[in-house]
N, C-alpha and C positions, 0 to 999 in steps of 0.2 A: 654874474647877481652877487652880490654882497648881503645875507639877511642876519638878523639878529637872534646868532644863537651862539651863546656863552662857553665853551668848552675847557673845563677844569681836569687836570690830570694828575695822578698819584706819581710819586717820583720813579716807582720802576717803568713806567710808559716811556720809550724812546720817541725823540723827535720824528723819527722815521715811522713809527707806528702811528701817531696821532698823524701826520701828513698822509697816509694811506687814510686812516677812517674818515677823516676830513673830506678826503675825495667822492668817499661813496655816500657822506651827509650831503654833499654839493650836488654832487648828481640827483640823490632823489628830493633835494630842494628844486633843482630845477625843473625835475617832471614835474611834479607835483604844484607849480607854480601859480597856476590857474585855479588853482582848488582851497592853496592853505599857502600863508606865507607864515613863518616862522617870526613871533615876537615874543622876547625875552625868554627864550626857552634853554633849559639848562642840558646840557652833555658832560658826564661824568665817565671817564674811562678811567679803569682799574688793574692792577695785575694780581695774580692769587697772593703773591709777597708782600700785598699792601693793606692787607685787609685792617689794621688797628689804624694805620693811617687814615682808611678812607669811613672808617667808623668814627671815627674823631672828628674828621671832616663834615660829615654829616647830621652831626651831633652840635659842632659848633654855628654851621653854618645853614642847614637846613634841617632844622628840627621836625618840622611837619612831613618830612620825606621818612622819619622813621616809622610813622605809621603807616605809612605805605610800602614798605618793605617786609614783608610778613614774616618776622624771626630774626630780624635786624642783618645788615650786611654780611656780618662775621657768619651766620649760621648760612649765607647762601655758598660763601667761599667754603665754607666746611663741608655741606652735602654734594655741592656742583663741580667742585674743582676748576673753578673759571671756566666753566663750561654754560656760562647764562648771560642773558642780557632781560632788561623789563623798559618798558615806557609805563608812564603812568600822568594824569593830570592832578596838578597840585596847585590849588588856590587858581586856577586860571591859567595856569601857563605849565607848558608839557615839559616832562622831566624823560632821560633817556640816561640809563646807567648800563656800563658793558664792562665786563673782566675781560680784557685782551690777554690770551694765552699765547705766548710766541711758539707754543708748539703746533700751534692752528694755522699762522700767519701763511703757509704755504698750502693750505687747503684749499682750492677755488671756491668752496661752497661758506668758507669763513666771510667770503665778500656779501654776503644777502643780509648778514646780521643788522647791519645800520638801516639800510633801505627797509628791511622788515619792520623795523622799530619805527621809524619815519612816518609809515604809513599809517601805523597806529596814532601817531598826532594828528595825520589828517580824518582818520576816523574820529578821534574826540573832539576835535574843534567842531567837525558839522554836527556832531552828535549833542555838543552844548549851543551852540549858535543856532541850529535849527529846530532843539527843542525832541531830535528823535529819541535820545535817552541810548544808553548801550542796552537795548533790549534784544537786539538780533542776536541769532545762536551763534554760540561762539566758534562752531566750525565755520562761519561765514566771516568772522571777524578774522581769525586766525587764516584761513583760504586765502582771503585777498592780502594781506600782509605778506603771505607766504611767496604767494606769485608775484607780488611788485618785488619784495627781496632777491626773488632770484632772477627777476627778469632785470632789474636795475643795476644789482652787484655781480651777479656771476655771469650772466649774458657778456661782459666785458672779458672775462679770460677765456670764455669757451664760444667761439664764435659758431660753434657746428650744433649748439645749444643742447649738446647731449646733458648735459649735467645740470642744467633746467629742466628739460623733460624727463630724467630720473628723479630730480626733487619732488617734480610736481605729481607723477607716478606714485611716488612713495607715501606721497600727504594722502593720496586718494586709495592707495593700498591698506594705509593702517586705519582709514575711515570705514572702508569695507570689512575690514578685518574685526572691526568692533574698541580700536584702539581709543578713538574718540569718541567721547559718549554725546550726543545731539540729546537736548532737551526735548520730550514729549512737545 
């Protein structure tokens, strides 16, 4: 199925990187099709070396994103060294930004990022259309996205589900250790 998703890439993103990432988003879109169909959503893939290009692109083409990206895209690249992605809602349209790090391309867990952020699009859509609001505890929002990211992205590369189970266990252990803060 073809979906209304606009993909934009910085100059450092290769055709192979884009093909792989589009495949992950397609898998997530096919899975969630009964609950959410993307309409005019935006995906921006960048590399760590394309910070100035990304900042200019956002400023010129999507200035409202600047208020959604705390500190600006350059600060994310400086602070997280291309180990980040985020999704947000911008004027009733979902946005997904991911820094593609060539060092992580062979890490099977890297495949969970796109499906994880896609799960947030589903959450935002239902929050807006059903008037639910994102008042559900952060751990539930992230937990659902983590589960679907691992199941839709990583499961394809590890048929014995070892990495999926380790990933889910890591999130649960972090919660038990108090690394995730649950609001009262």
